All heavy atoms as TSV, in Angstrom:
chain	resi	resn	atom	element	x	y	z
A	1	MET	N	N	-17.032	-7.929	14.237
A	1	MET	CA	C	-17.229	-6.687	14.763
A	1	MET	C	C	-16.704	-5.518	13.667
A	1	MET	O	O	-15.608	-5.863	13.190
A	1	MET	CB	C	-16.526	-6.558	15.998
A	1	MET	CG	C	-15.824	-5.241	16.392
A	1	MET	SD	S	-15.024	-5.144	17.911
A	1	MET	CE	C	-13.420	-5.754	17.506
A	2	TYR	N	N	-17.449	-4.446	13.546
A	2	TYR	CA	C	-16.906	-3.474	12.613
A	2	TYR	C	C	-15.701	-2.679	13.426
A	2	TYR	O	O	-15.934	-2.170	14.480
A	2	TYR	CB	C	-18.024	-2.521	12.387
A	2	TYR	CG	C	-19.017	-2.952	11.175
A	2	TYR	CD1	C	-20.118	-3.771	11.488
A	2	TYR	CD2	C	-18.565	-3.074	9.886
A	2	TYR	CE1	C	-20.866	-4.225	10.517
A	2	TYR	CE2	C	-19.438	-3.538	8.860
A	2	TYR	CZ	C	-20.650	-4.063	9.200
A	2	TYR	OH	O	-21.255	-4.695	8.128
A	3	VAL	N	N	-14.618	-2.533	12.599
A	3	VAL	CA	C	-13.664	-1.677	13.185
A	3	VAL	C	C	-13.543	-0.383	12.490
A	3	VAL	O	O	-13.429	0.616	13.355
A	3	VAL	CB	C	-12.251	-2.482	12.838
A	3	VAL	CG1	C	-11.068	-1.641	13.366
A	3	VAL	CG2	C	-12.252	-3.767	13.493
A	4	CYS	N	N	-13.835	-0.269	11.314
A	4	CYS	CA	C	-13.835	1.055	10.569
A	4	CYS	C	C	-15.186	1.167	10.107
A	4	CYS	O	O	-15.660	0.514	9.164
A	4	CYS	CB	C	-12.788	1.024	9.454
A	4	CYS	SG	S	-12.849	2.490	8.320
A	5	LEU	N	N	-15.878	2.133	10.708
A	5	LEU	CA	C	-17.334	2.401	10.345
A	5	LEU	C	C	-17.307	3.155	9.007
A	5	LEU	O	O	-18.348	3.045	8.243
A	5	LEU	CB	C	-17.883	3.190	11.379
A	5	LEU	CG	C	-18.127	2.372	12.643
A	5	LEU	CD1	C	-18.820	3.248	13.806
A	5	LEU	CD2	C	-18.997	1.189	12.411
A	6	CYS	N	N	-16.396	4.012	8.817
A	6	CYS	CA	C	-16.399	4.935	7.570
A	6	CYS	C	C	-16.375	3.999	6.234
A	6	CYS	O	O	-16.920	4.339	5.311
A	6	CYS	CB	C	-15.170	5.721	7.508
A	6	CYS	SG	S	-15.155	7.011	8.859
A	7	HIS	N	N	-15.651	2.775	6.368
A	7	HIS	CA	C	-15.509	1.957	5.128
A	7	HIS	C	C	-16.134	0.571	5.505
A	7	HIS	O	O	-15.855	-0.301	4.624
A	7	HIS	CB	C	-14.101	2.024	4.809
A	7	HIS	CG	C	-13.460	3.227	4.122
A	7	HIS	ND1	N	-13.805	3.660	2.963
A	7	HIS	CD2	C	-12.792	4.213	4.849
A	7	HIS	CE1	C	-13.213	4.850	2.779
A	7	HIS	NE2	N	-12.661	5.146	3.935
A	8	ALA	N	N	-16.862	0.391	6.411
A	8	ALA	CA	C	-17.506	-0.877	6.786
A	8	ALA	C	C	-16.534	-2.016	6.776
A	8	ALA	O	O	-16.721	-2.980	6.128
A	8	ALA	CB	C	-18.742	-1.111	5.853
A	9	VAL	N	N	-15.354	-1.824	7.536
A	9	VAL	CA	C	-14.300	-2.873	7.589
A	9	VAL	C	C	-14.468	-3.654	8.885
A	9	VAL	O	O	-14.480	-3.044	9.963
A	9	VAL	CB	C	-12.933	-2.322	7.471
A	9	VAL	CG1	C	-11.905	-3.452	7.525
A	9	VAL	CG2	C	-12.749	-1.631	5.933
A	10	THR	N	N	-14.507	-4.891	8.835
A	10	THR	CA	C	-14.611	-5.716	10.063
A	10	THR	C	C	-13.354	-6.300	10.457
A	10	THR	O	O	-12.424	-6.323	9.664
A	10	THR	CB	C	-15.570	-6.907	9.890
A	10	THR	OG1	O	-15.138	-7.738	8.753
A	10	THR	CG2	C	-17.066	-6.413	9.411
A	11	ASP	N	N	-13.348	-6.893	11.654
A	11	ASP	CA	C	-12.096	-7.511	12.128
A	11	ASP	C	C	-11.757	-8.753	11.277
A	11	ASP	O	O	-10.450	-9.018	11.072
A	11	ASP	CB	C	-12.121	-7.946	13.647
A	11	ASP	CG	C	-13.266	-8.907	13.903
A	11	ASP	OD1	O	-14.425	-8.774	13.320
A	11	ASP	OD2	O	-13.051	-9.712	14.718
A	12	LYS	N	N	-12.841	-9.416	10.784
A	12	LYS	CA	C	-12.514	-10.576	9.985
A	12	LYS	C	C	-11.817	-10.179	8.507
A	12	LYS	O	O	-11.004	-10.854	8.148
A	12	LYS	CB	C	-13.873	-11.217	9.703
A	12	LYS	CG	C	-14.424	-12.063	10.717
A	12	LYS	CD	C	-15.803	-12.651	10.347
A	12	LYS	CE	C	-16.339	-13.399	11.600
A	12	LYS	NZ	N	-17.499	-14.098	11.176
A	13	ALA	N	N	-12.162	-9.059	8.049
A	13	ALA	CA	C	-11.527	-8.537	6.875
A	13	ALA	C	C	-10.062	-8.267	7.072
A	13	ALA	O	O	-9.313	-8.543	6.261
A	13	ALA	CB	C	-12.343	-7.324	6.356
A	14	ILE	N	N	-9.808	-7.628	8.315
A	14	ILE	CA	C	-8.341	-7.356	8.655
A	14	ILE	C	C	-7.587	-8.618	8.926
A	14	ILE	O	O	-6.487	-8.650	8.375
A	14	ILE	CB	C	-8.258	-6.507	9.906
A	14	ILE	CG1	C	-8.995	-4.993	9.543
A	14	ILE	CG2	C	-6.910	-6.298	10.431
A	14	ILE	CD1	C	-9.252	-4.189	10.827
A	15	ARG	N	N	-8.202	-9.606	9.547
A	15	ARG	CA	C	-7.526	-10.874	9.695
A	15	ARG	C	C	-7.247	-11.560	8.429
A	15	ARG	O	O	-6.162	-12.191	8.122
A	15	ARG	CB	C	-8.297	-11.717	10.616
A	15	ARG	CG	C	-8.440	-11.280	12.062
A	15	ARG	CD	C	-9.280	-12.135	12.990
A	15	ARG	NE	N	-9.752	-11.450	14.133
A	15	ARG	CZ	C	-8.930	-11.219	15.225
A	15	ARG	NH1	N	-7.706	-11.631	15.227
A	15	ARG	NH2	N	-9.360	-10.545	16.198
A	16	LYS	N	N	-8.229	-11.379	7.463
A	16	LYS	CA	C	-7.983	-12.067	6.134
A	16	LYS	C	C	-6.896	-11.280	5.374
A	16	LYS	O	O	-6.146	-12.004	4.786
A	16	LYS	CB	C	-9.322	-11.868	5.416
A	16	LYS	CG	C	-9.286	-12.632	4.032
A	16	LYS	CD	C	-10.683	-12.601	3.383
A	16	LYS	CE	C	-10.555	-13.370	1.975
A	16	LYS	NZ	N	-11.922	-13.284	1.329
A	17	ALA	N	N	-6.761	-10.126	5.527
A	17	ALA	CA	C	-5.757	-9.259	4.854
A	17	ALA	C	C	-4.422	-9.578	5.403
A	17	ALA	O	O	-3.427	-9.838	4.686
A	17	ALA	CB	C	-6.046	-7.733	4.934
A	18	ALA	N	N	-4.341	-9.856	6.767
A	18	ALA	CA	C	-3.110	-10.339	7.289
A	18	ALA	C	C	-2.703	-11.673	6.944
A	18	ALA	O	O	-1.463	-12.020	6.697
A	18	ALA	CB	C	-3.351	-10.255	8.939
A	19	ALA	N	N	-3.699	-12.505	6.842
A	19	ALA	CA	C	-3.345	-13.879	6.342
A	19	ALA	C	C	-2.882	-13.815	4.873
A	19	ALA	O	O	-2.052	-14.804	4.487
A	19	ALA	CB	C	-4.553	-14.773	6.400
A	20	SER	N	N	-3.281	-12.858	4.171
A	20	SER	CA	C	-2.724	-12.813	2.700
A	20	SER	C	C	-1.478	-12.002	2.554
A	20	SER	O	O	-1.090	-11.788	1.433
A	20	SER	CB	C	-3.907	-12.262	1.892
A	20	SER	OG	O	-4.201	-11.005	2.133
A	21	GLY	N	N	-0.872	-11.607	3.713
A	21	GLY	CA	C	0.404	-11.058	3.659
A	21	GLY	C	C	0.453	-9.453	4.072
A	21	GLY	O	O	1.437	-8.895	4.208
A	22	CYS	N	N	-0.681	-8.900	4.351
A	22	CYS	CA	C	-0.611	-7.519	4.785
A	22	CYS	C	C	-0.027	-7.340	6.120
A	22	CYS	O	O	-0.394	-8.091	6.987
A	22	CYS	CB	C	-2.134	-6.972	4.829
A	22	CYS	SG	S	-2.196	-5.206	5.146
A	23	SER	N	N	0.980	-6.559	6.336
A	23	SER	CA	C	1.656	-6.542	7.573
A	23	SER	C	C	1.780	-5.103	8.091
A	23	SER	O	O	2.568	-4.832	9.110
A	23	SER	CB	C	3.018	-7.122	7.319
A	23	SER	OG	O	3.783	-6.482	6.401
A	24	SER	N	N	1.123	-4.126	7.657
A	24	SER	CA	C	1.275	-2.807	8.119
A	24	SER	C	C	-0.084	-2.013	7.937
A	24	SER	O	O	-0.834	-2.298	7.147
A	24	SER	CB	C	2.465	-1.889	7.375
A	24	SER	OG	O	2.087	-1.626	6.056
A	25	LEU	N	N	-0.122	-0.928	8.813
A	25	LEU	CA	C	-1.462	-0.094	8.732
A	25	LEU	C	C	-1.472	0.525	7.314
A	25	LEU	O	O	-2.516	0.665	6.754
A	25	LEU	CB	C	-1.462	0.930	9.866
A	25	LEU	CG	C	-2.684	1.606	10.014
A	25	LEU	CD1	C	-3.822	0.756	10.098
A	25	LEU	CD2	C	-2.584	2.743	11.179
A	26	ALA	N	N	-0.284	0.949	6.817
A	26	ALA	CA	C	-0.312	1.611	5.513
A	26	ALA	C	C	-0.901	0.521	4.370
A	26	ALA	O	O	-1.557	0.998	3.533
A	26	ALA	CB	C	1.118	2.028	5.109
A	27	GLN	N	N	-0.360	-0.683	4.434
A	27	GLN	CA	C	-0.971	-1.643	3.499
A	27	GLN	C	C	-2.417	-1.896	3.754
A	27	GLN	O	O	-3.251	-2.040	2.764
A	27	GLN	CB	C	-0.279	-2.925	3.700
A	27	GLN	CG	C	1.125	-2.857	3.130
A	27	GLN	CD	C	1.854	-4.161	3.476
A	27	GLN	OE1	O	1.740	-4.988	4.463
A	27	GLN	NE2	N	2.797	-4.601	2.671
A	28	LEU	N	N	-2.822	-1.966	4.939
A	28	LEU	CA	C	-4.366	-2.045	5.317
A	28	LEU	C	C	-5.049	-0.907	4.706
A	28	LEU	O	O	-6.176	-1.069	4.150
A	28	LEU	CB	C	-4.585	-2.057	6.741
A	28	LEU	CG	C	-4.735	-3.434	7.416
A	28	LEU	CD1	C	-5.010	-3.200	8.950
A	28	LEU	CD2	C	-5.612	-4.420	6.906
A	29	ARG	N	N	-4.488	0.330	4.920
A	29	ARG	CA	C	-5.176	1.558	4.272
A	29	ARG	C	C	-5.384	1.351	2.659
A	29	ARG	O	O	-6.382	1.649	2.203
A	29	ARG	CB	C	-4.349	2.790	4.651
A	29	ARG	CG	C	-5.010	4.070	4.280
A	29	ARG	CD	C	-4.112	5.222	4.799
A	29	ARG	NE	N	-4.084	5.302	6.313
A	29	ARG	CZ	C	-2.927	5.330	6.796
A	29	ARG	NH1	N	-1.775	5.296	6.166
A	29	ARG	NH2	N	-2.902	5.168	8.253
A	30	CYS	N	N	-4.401	0.986	2.152
A	30	CYS	CA	C	-4.376	0.758	0.598
A	30	CYS	C	C	-5.297	-0.339	0.241
A	30	CYS	O	O	-6.081	-0.136	-0.592
A	30	CYS	CB	C	-3.085	0.443	0.150
A	30	CYS	SG	S	-1.932	1.760	0.149
A	31	GLU	N	N	-5.396	-1.397	0.972
A	31	GLU	CA	C	-6.233	-2.558	0.577
A	31	GLU	C	C	-7.727	-2.428	1.056
A	31	GLU	O	O	-8.551	-2.725	0.186
A	31	GLU	CB	C	-5.657	-3.780	1.344
A	31	GLU	CG	C	-5.030	-4.795	0.270
A	31	GLU	CD	C	-4.702	-6.040	0.982
A	31	GLU	OE1	O	-5.596	-6.832	1.375
A	31	GLU	OE2	O	-3.427	-6.307	1.160
A	32	LEU	N	N	-7.897	-1.851	2.241
A	32	LEU	CA	C	-9.369	-1.873	2.775
A	32	LEU	C	C	-9.781	-0.500	2.988
A	32	LEU	O	O	-10.980	-0.288	3.210
A	32	LEU	CB	C	-9.324	-2.666	3.982
A	32	LEU	CG	C	-8.923	-4.227	3.924
A	32	LEU	CD1	C	-8.873	-4.803	5.361
A	32	LEU	CD2	C	-9.795	-4.866	3.066
A	33	GLY	N	N	-8.921	0.616	3.032
A	33	GLY	CA	C	-9.485	1.915	3.259
A	33	GLY	C	C	-9.465	2.262	4.805
A	33	GLY	O	O	-9.861	3.325	5.169
A	34	VAL	N	N	-8.919	1.276	5.536
A	34	VAL	CA	C	-8.879	1.461	7.071
A	34	VAL	C	C	-8.094	2.673	7.334
A	34	VAL	O	O	-7.033	3.000	6.898
A	34	VAL	CB	C	-8.416	0.297	7.687
A	34	VAL	CG1	C	-8.064	0.544	9.209
A	34	VAL	CG2	C	-9.109	-0.940	7.571
A	35	ALA	N	N	-8.626	3.682	8.287
A	35	ALA	CA	C	-7.913	4.678	8.754
A	35	ALA	C	C	-7.614	5.831	7.798
A	35	ALA	O	O	-6.775	6.621	7.787
A	35	ALA	CB	C	-6.744	4.403	9.657
A	36	SER	N	N	-8.405	5.805	6.687
A	36	SER	CA	C	-8.142	6.759	5.491
A	36	SER	C	C	-9.049	7.876	5.531
A	36	SER	O	O	-8.939	8.902	4.764
A	36	SER	CB	C	-8.115	5.996	4.243
A	36	SER	OG	O	-9.503	5.580	3.954
A	37	GLN	N	N	-10.120	7.955	6.431
A	37	GLN	CA	C	-11.111	8.967	6.430
A	37	GLN	C	C	-10.975	9.688	7.760
A	37	GLN	O	O	-10.323	10.690	7.882
A	37	GLN	CB	C	-12.489	8.507	6.160
A	37	GLN	CG	C	-13.446	9.536	5.856
A	37	GLN	CD	C	-14.668	9.202	5.080
A	37	GLN	OE1	O	-14.589	8.075	4.655
A	37	GLN	NE2	N	-15.643	9.970	4.950
A	38	CYS	N	N	-11.578	9.206	8.859
A	38	CYS	CA	C	-11.621	9.876	10.179
A	38	CYS	C	C	-10.434	9.394	11.060
A	38	CYS	O	O	-9.947	10.228	11.995
A	38	CYS	CB	C	-12.815	9.748	10.925
A	38	CYS	SG	S	-13.104	8.145	11.762
A	39	GLY	N	N	-9.951	8.206	10.931
A	39	GLY	CA	C	-8.748	7.792	11.597
A	39	GLY	C	C	-9.013	7.171	12.992
A	39	GLY	O	O	-8.053	6.812	13.565
A	40	LYS	N	N	-10.164	7.276	13.384
A	40	LYS	CA	C	-10.577	6.771	14.715
A	40	LYS	C	C	-10.295	5.212	14.914
A	40	LYS	O	O	-10.105	4.823	15.999
A	40	LYS	CB	C	-11.939	7.079	15.147
A	40	LYS	CG	C	-12.183	8.666	15.384
A	40	LYS	CD	C	-13.621	8.810	15.725
A	40	LYS	CE	C	-13.865	10.350	15.821
A	40	LYS	NZ	N	-15.222	10.638	16.283
A	41	CYS	N	N	-10.326	4.532	13.898
A	41	CYS	CA	C	-10.136	3.121	13.848
A	41	CYS	C	C	-8.672	2.573	13.778
A	41	CYS	O	O	-8.386	1.447	13.970
A	41	CYS	CB	C	-10.952	2.422	12.778
A	41	CYS	SG	S	-10.246	2.936	11.053
A	42	ALA	N	N	-7.798	3.511	13.645
A	42	ALA	CA	C	-6.364	3.134	13.401
A	42	ALA	C	C	-5.802	2.368	14.450
A	42	ALA	O	O	-5.062	1.327	14.211
A	42	ALA	CB	C	-5.455	4.329	13.077
A	43	ARG	N	N	-6.004	2.741	15.637
A	43	ARG	CA	C	-5.324	2.044	16.778
A	43	ARG	C	C	-5.906	0.565	16.897
A	43	ARG	O	O	-5.158	-0.346	17.084
A	43	ARG	CB	C	-5.610	2.712	18.068
A	43	ARG	CG	C	-4.908	2.180	19.351
A	43	ARG	CD	C	-5.093	2.873	20.586
A	43	ARG	NE	N	-4.346	4.024	20.393
A	43	ARG	CZ	C	-4.537	5.270	21.089
A	43	ARG	NH1	N	-5.534	5.266	22.025
A	43	ARG	NH2	N	-3.796	6.313	20.889
A	44	GLN	N	N	-7.221	0.358	16.760
A	44	GLN	CA	C	-7.831	-0.903	16.798
A	44	GLN	C	C	-7.449	-1.789	15.647
A	44	GLN	O	O	-7.232	-3.034	15.825
A	44	GLN	CB	C	-9.305	-0.787	16.971
A	44	GLN	CG	C	-10.072	-2.003	17.230
A	44	GLN	CD	C	-9.791	-2.803	18.454
A	44	GLN	OE1	O	-9.630	-2.082	19.443
A	44	GLN	NE2	N	-9.896	-4.071	18.426
A	45	ALA	N	N	-7.352	-1.179	14.561
A	45	ALA	CA	C	-7.042	-2.012	13.320
A	45	ALA	C	C	-5.615	-2.519	13.358
A	45	ALA	O	O	-5.345	-3.708	12.945
A	45	ALA	CB	C	-7.252	-1.081	12.005
A	46	LYS	N	N	-4.689	-1.559	13.881
A	46	LYS	CA	C	-3.367	-2.023	13.993
A	46	LYS	C	C	-3.221	-3.091	15.039
A	46	LYS	O	O	-2.479	-4.151	14.925
A	46	LYS	CB	C	-2.449	-0.839	14.366
A	46	LYS	CG	C	-1.058	-1.147	14.413
A	46	LYS	CD	C	-0.175	0.047	14.127
A	46	LYS	CE	C	1.371	-0.268	14.264
A	46	LYS	NZ	N	1.708	-1.097	13.226
A	47	ALA	N	N	-3.939	-3.088	16.139
A	47	ALA	CA	C	-3.960	-4.157	17.170
A	47	ALA	C	C	-4.372	-5.379	16.584
A	47	ALA	O	O	-3.815	-6.527	16.858
A	47	ALA	CB	C	-4.772	-3.677	18.330
A	48	ILE	N	N	-5.395	-5.520	15.858
A	48	ILE	CA	C	-5.921	-6.633	15.189
A	48	ILE	C	C	-5.006	-7.210	14.229
A	48	ILE	O	O	-4.655	-8.439	14.113
A	48	ILE	CB	C	-7.344	-6.470	14.535
A	48	ILE	CG1	C	-8.300	-6.193	15.695
A	48	ILE	CG2	C	-7.685	-7.662	13.785
A	48	ILE	CD1	C	-9.708	-5.653	15.153
A	49	LEU	N	N	-4.402	-6.355	13.468
A	49	LEU	CA	C	-3.421	-6.718	12.488
A	49	LEU	C	C	-2.177	-7.327	13.168
A	49	LEU	O	O	-1.658	-8.334	12.823
A	49	LEU	CB	C	-2.911	-5.601	11.582
A	49	LEU	CG	C	-1.926	-5.816	10.508
A	49	LEU	CD1	C	-2.480	-6.752	9.406
A	49	LEU	CD2	C	-1.461	-4.540	10.020
A	50	ASN	N	N	-1.616	-6.742	14.149
A	50	ASN	CA	C	-0.540	-7.228	14.906
A	50	ASN	C	C	-0.876	-8.556	15.585
A	50	ASN	O	O	0.052	-9.376	15.614
A	50	ASN	CB	C	-0.060	-6.181	16.020
A	50	ASN	CG	C	0.646	-5.069	15.353
A	50	ASN	OD1	O	0.938	-4.969	14.247
A	50	ASN	ND2	N	0.643	-3.952	16.044
A	51	GLU	N	N	-2.030	-8.732	16.044
A	51	GLU	CA	C	-2.401	-10.024	16.656
A	51	GLU	C	C	-2.471	-11.184	15.562
A	51	GLU	O	O	-2.123	-12.283	15.895
A	51	GLU	CB	C	-3.872	-9.898	17.290
A	51	GLU	CG	C	-4.438	-11.040	17.846
A	51	GLU	CD	C	-5.845	-10.812	18.200
A	51	GLU	OE1	O	-6.039	-9.912	19.100
A	51	GLU	OE2	O	-6.747	-11.580	17.877
A	52	ALA	N	N	-2.963	-10.779	14.305
A	52	ALA	CA	C	-3.066	-11.800	13.269
A	52	ALA	C	C	-1.968	-12.036	12.361
A	52	ALA	O	O	-1.653	-13.159	12.106
A	52	ALA	CB	C	-4.329	-11.282	12.341
A	53	ALA	N	N	-1.108	-11.041	12.227
A	53	ALA	CA	C	-0.027	-11.187	11.523
A	53	ALA	C	C	1.158	-12.077	11.830
A	53	ALA	O	O	1.629	-12.923	11.042
A	53	ALA	CB	C	0.793	-9.959	11.163
A	54	PRO	N	N	1.514	-12.225	13.162
A	54	PRO	CA	C	2.514	-13.320	13.454
A	54	PRO	C	C	2.121	-14.747	13.273
A	54	PRO	O	O	3.008	-15.485	12.833
A	54	PRO	CB	C	2.621	-13.070	15.081
A	54	PRO	CG	C	2.180	-11.643	15.290
A	54	PRO	CD	C	1.137	-11.405	14.292
A	55	THR	N	N	0.909	-15.030	13.194
A	55	THR	CA	C	0.369	-16.415	12.881
A	55	THR	C	C	0.772	-16.696	11.351
A	55	THR	O	O	1.263	-17.678	11.038
A	55	THR	CB	C	-1.060	-16.552	13.069
A	55	THR	OG1	O	-1.434	-16.162	14.346
A	55	THR	CG2	C	-1.621	-17.850	12.663
A	56	HIS	N	N	0.524	-15.720	10.529
A	56	HIS	CA	C	0.791	-15.877	9.029
A	56	HIS	C	C	2.335	-15.820	8.835
A	56	HIS	O	O	2.930	-16.725	8.186
A	56	HIS	CB	C	0.185	-14.688	8.416
A	56	HIS	CG	C	0.569	-14.720	6.859
A	56	HIS	ND1	N	0.153	-15.720	6.014
A	56	HIS	CD2	C	1.417	-13.870	6.038
A	56	HIS	CE1	C	0.592	-15.453	4.880
A	56	HIS	NE2	N	1.287	-14.338	4.898
A	57	ARG	N	N	3.091	-15.006	9.546
A	57	ARG	CA	C	4.653	-14.817	9.324
A	57	ARG	C	C	5.245	-16.121	9.786
A	57	ARG	O	O	6.136	-16.575	9.122
A	57	ARG	CB	C	5.154	-13.675	10.194
A	57	ARG	CG	C	4.745	-12.386	9.628
A	57	ARG	CD	C	5.265	-11.310	10.264
A	57	ARG	NE	N	4.667	-9.941	9.953
A	57	ARG	CZ	C	4.831	-8.832	10.416
A	57	ARG	NH1	N	5.596	-8.767	11.804
A	57	ARG	NH2	N	4.295	-7.827	10.137
A	58	SER	N	N	4.748	-16.789	10.818
A	58	SER	CA	C	5.449	-17.952	11.348
A	58	SER	C	C	5.454	-19.106	10.390
A	58	SER	O	O	6.179	-20.028	10.475
A	58	SER	CB	C	4.995	-18.396	12.679
A	58	SER	OG	O	3.616	-18.801	12.610
A	59	THR	N	N	4.511	-19.061	9.374
A	59	THR	CA	C	4.361	-20.221	8.453
A	59	THR	C	C	5.189	-19.955	7.260
A	59	THR	O	O	5.328	-20.745	6.380
A	59	THR	CB	C	2.922	-20.482	8.064
A	59	THR	OG1	O	2.448	-19.279	7.497
A	59	THR	CG2	C	2.117	-20.813	9.311
A	60	LEU	N	N	5.797	-18.757	7.077
A	60	LEU	CA	C	6.507	-18.378	5.877
A	60	LEU	C	C	8.066	-18.835	6.001
A	60	LEU	O	O	8.483	-18.775	7.076
A	60	LEU	CB	C	6.489	-16.911	5.488
A	60	LEU	CG	C	5.112	-16.268	5.214
A	60	LEU	CD1	C	5.264	-14.702	5.194
A	60	LEU	CD2	C	4.631	-16.865	3.953
A	61	PRO	N	N	8.621	-19.132	4.898
A	61	PRO	CA	C	10.131	-19.404	5.026
A	61	PRO	C	C	10.794	-18.306	5.338
A	61	PRO	O	O	10.423	-17.019	5.000
A	61	PRO	CB	C	10.395	-19.862	3.507
A	61	PRO	CG	C	9.097	-20.041	2.938
A	61	PRO	CD	C	8.082	-19.362	3.528
A	62	LYS	N	N	12.034	-18.365	6.069
A	62	LYS	CA	C	12.788	-17.292	6.358
A	62	LYS	C	C	13.090	-16.196	5.177
A	62	LYS	O	O	13.106	-15.100	5.504
A	62	LYS	CB	C	14.072	-17.711	7.157
A	62	LYS	CG	C	13.758	-18.260	8.457
A	62	LYS	CD	C	15.002	-18.668	9.135
A	62	LYS	CE	C	14.645	-19.211	10.480
A	62	LYS	NZ	N	16.034	-19.542	11.152
A	63	GLN	N	N	13.404	-16.629	4.093
A	63	GLN	CA	C	13.746	-15.841	2.974
A	63	GLN	C	C	12.476	-14.960	2.692
A	63	GLN	O	O	12.656	-13.744	2.388
A	63	GLN	CB	C	14.068	-16.652	1.719
A	63	GLN	CG	C	15.401	-17.444	1.802
A	63	GLN	CD	C	15.527	-18.294	0.756
A	63	GLN	OE1	O	14.612	-18.834	0.112
A	63	GLN	NE2	N	16.788	-18.707	0.286
A	64	THR	N	N	11.345	-15.385	2.746
A	64	THR	CA	C	10.187	-14.622	2.439
A	64	THR	C	C	9.994	-13.600	3.475
A	64	THR	O	O	9.738	-12.399	3.321
A	64	THR	CB	C	8.852	-15.586	2.280
A	64	THR	OG1	O	9.171	-16.601	1.452
A	64	THR	CG2	C	7.645	-14.706	1.910
A	65	LEU	N	N	10.185	-13.889	4.726
A	65	LEU	CA	C	10.197	-12.990	5.812
A	65	LEU	C	C	11.222	-11.863	5.614
A	65	LEU	O	O	10.852	-10.651	5.716
A	65	LEU	CB	C	10.462	-13.664	7.175
A	65	LEU	CG	C	9.318	-14.419	7.786
A	65	LEU	CD1	C	9.842	-15.215	9.004
A	65	LEU	CD2	C	8.170	-13.623	8.043
A	66	LEU	N	N	12.419	-12.180	5.245
A	66	LEU	CA	C	13.386	-11.055	4.909
A	66	LEU	C	C	12.979	-10.162	3.867
A	66	LEU	O	O	13.048	-8.943	3.995
A	66	LEU	CB	C	14.709	-11.808	4.619
A	66	LEU	CG	C	15.852	-10.807	4.442
A	66	LEU	CD1	C	16.021	-10.033	5.794
A	66	LEU	CD2	C	17.176	-11.556	4.142
A	67	ILE	N	N	12.620	-10.706	2.865
A	67	ILE	CA	C	12.114	-9.910	1.663
A	67	ILE	C	C	10.838	-8.985	2.053
A	67	ILE	O	O	10.903	-7.795	1.849
A	67	ILE	CB	C	11.661	-10.843	0.402
A	67	ILE	CG1	C	12.986	-11.494	-0.108
A	67	ILE	CG2	C	10.976	-10.037	-0.650
A	67	ILE	CD1	C	12.701	-12.646	-1.066
A	68	THR	N	N	9.971	-9.588	2.760
A	68	THR	CA	C	8.735	-8.825	3.245
A	68	THR	C	C	9.113	-7.645	4.192
A	68	THR	O	O	8.641	-6.497	4.028
A	68	THR	CB	C	7.736	-9.766	4.045
A	68	THR	OG1	O	7.444	-10.811	3.155
A	68	THR	CG2	C	6.468	-9.076	4.393
A	69	GLN	N	N	10.065	-7.948	5.064
A	69	GLN	CA	C	10.485	-7.019	5.979
A	69	GLN	C	C	11.310	-5.816	5.260
A	69	GLN	O	O	11.147	-4.625	5.689
A	69	GLN	CB	C	11.343	-7.616	7.196
A	69	GLN	CG	C	10.592	-8.427	8.061
A	69	GLN	CD	C	11.416	-9.282	9.054
A	69	GLN	OE1	O	12.590	-9.247	8.893
A	69	GLN	NE2	N	10.795	-9.830	10.044
A	70	MET	N	N	11.962	-6.175	4.313
A	70	MET	CA	C	12.720	-5.258	3.678
A	70	MET	C	C	11.806	-4.280	2.703
A	70	MET	O	O	12.184	-3.046	2.591
A	70	MET	CB	C	13.781	-5.878	2.574
A	70	MET	CG	C	14.889	-6.482	3.370
A	70	MET	SD	S	16.016	-7.534	2.375
A	70	MET	CE	C	16.562	-6.344	1.117
A	71	ALA	N	N	10.684	-4.856	2.133
A	71	ALA	CA	C	9.812	-4.151	1.350
A	71	ALA	C	C	9.057	-3.205	2.204
A	71	ALA	O	O	8.437	-2.143	1.579
A	71	ALA	CB	C	9.031	-5.209	0.577
A	72	VAL	N	N	8.797	-3.342	3.480
A	72	VAL	CA	C	7.881	-2.507	4.321
A	72	VAL	C	C	8.718	-1.465	4.662
A	72	VAL	O	O	9.003	-0.574	4.542
A	72	VAL	CB	C	7.452	-3.344	5.523
A	72	VAL	CG1	C	6.639	-2.521	6.416
A	72	VAL	CG2	C	6.521	-4.550	5.068
């Protein structure tokens, strides 16, 4: 499903970004352009990211989690 019509970003693209370490809307904006034009997709994009990100985070070592959290 398309989440961001302005930049043609799908939920699959957001999940893929989450799987590769993206953990905030700001990072999504930089990587995919989500919510950088009209902003109507921000809430849905963040919800999908939050749903997908914990799966990725739970597989990372605790040290990586700490570094990632400090960097955000």
